[in-house]
C-alpha positions as CSV (number, residue, x, y, z in Angstrom):
1,X,-34.5,-13.2,-3.0
2,X,-32.6,-10.8,-0.7
3,X,-31.3,-13.7,1.4
4,X,-30.0,-15.5,-1.6
5,X,-28.2,-12.3,-2.7
6,X,-26.5,-11.9,0.7
7,X,-25.6,-15.6,0.6
8,X,-24.0,-15.2,-2.8
9,X,-22.1,-12.1,-1.7
10,X,-20.9,-13.9,1.4
11,X,-19.6,-16.8,-0.7
12,X,-17.8,-14.4,-3.1
13,X,-16.2,-12.6,-0.1
14,X,-14.9,-15.9,1.4
15,X,-13.5,-17.0,-2.0
16,X,-11.7,-13.7,-2.5
17,X,-10.3,-13.9,1.0
18,X,-8.9,-17.3,0.4
19,X,-7.4,-16.3,-2.9
20,X,-5.8,-13.2,-1.4
21,X,-4.3,-15.3,1.4
22,X,-2.9,-17.8,-1.2
23,X,-1.1,-15.0,-3.0
24,X,0.2,-13.2,0.0
25,X,1.0,-15.9,2.5
26,X,3.6,-13.8,4.3
27,X,1.4,-10.7,4.6
28,X,4.2,-8.6,3.1
29,X,4.1,-7.0,-0.4
30,X,6.5,-4.5,-1.8
31,X,5.3,-1.6,-3.9
32,X,6.4,1.7,-5.4
33,X,4.6,5.0,-4.9
34,X,4.9,8.8,-5.0
35,X,4.6,11.3,-2.2
36,X,1.9,13.8,-3.2
37,X,1.1,17.3,-2.0
38,X,0.0,17.2,1.6
39,X,2.3,14.2,2.2
40,X,-0.2,11.7,0.8
41,X,1.3,8.4,-0.4
42,X,0.0,7.5,-3.9
43,X,0.8,3.8,-4.6
44,X,1.7,2.9,-8.2
45,X,-0.6,-0.1,-8.2
46,X,-3.9,1.5,-7.0
47,X,-5.7,4.8,-7.4
48,X,-5.9,5.8,-3.7
49,X,-4.3,8.5,-1.6
50,X,-3.0,7.3,1.8
51,X,-2.8,10.0,4.4
52,X,0.4,10.3,6.4
53,X,-1.7,9.3,9.5
54,X,-2.2,6.0,7.8
55,X,1.3,5.0,6.8
56,X,4.6,4.7,8.6
57,X,8.2,5.3,7.5
58,X,11.6,4.2,8.7
59,X,13.0,6.7,11.2
60,X,15.9,7.7,9.0
61,X,13.4,9.3,6.6
62,X,12.0,11.7,9.2
63,X,12.2,15.1,7.6
64,X,13.6,13.8,4.3
65,X,10.4,13.1,2.4
66,X,8.8,15.7,0.3
67,X,6.2,16.1,-2.4
68,X,7.3,14.4,-5.6
69,X,9.6,11.9,-4.0
70,X,9.4,8.4,-5.4
71,X,9.4,5.8,-2.7
72,X,9.5,2.0,-2.2
73,X,7.3,0.7,0.6
74,X,6.1,-2.6,1.9
75,X,2.6,-3.6,3.0
76,X,2.7,-5.0,6.5
77,X,-0.7,-6.6,6.8
78,X,-2.8,-3.5,6.0
79,X,-0.3,-0.8,6.8
80,X,2.1,0.7,4.3
81,X,5.6,1.3,5.6
82,X,8.0,3.5,3.5
83,X,11.4,2.0,3.3
84,X,13.2,4.6,1.3
85,X,13.3,7.1,-1.5
86,X,14.0,5.8,-5.0
87,X,16.5,7.8,-7.2
88,X,18.0,7.3,-10.6
89,X,21.2,5.4,-10.7
90,X,22.9,8.4,-12.2
91,X,22.1,10.3,-9.0
92,X,24.2,8.0,-6.8
């Protein structure tokens, strides 16, 4: 019974892997998020906190990000890379 269960989980994992690849052929996906206290990145599309050790940012943002900033970032394979801060049009 345990072997059948593992076999089923393995098939499910393979199917999910194929489906994910079909929907993200380039490996790049844009997303929005918020910088939280402690400089964690909180994506809008998932309930996780990403430590600043686990994301990158364009060099022109060095020292310009702070808690509460709304950002746009791109997933490059499994690493989020912050591209910039998002502000209201009236702030331009």
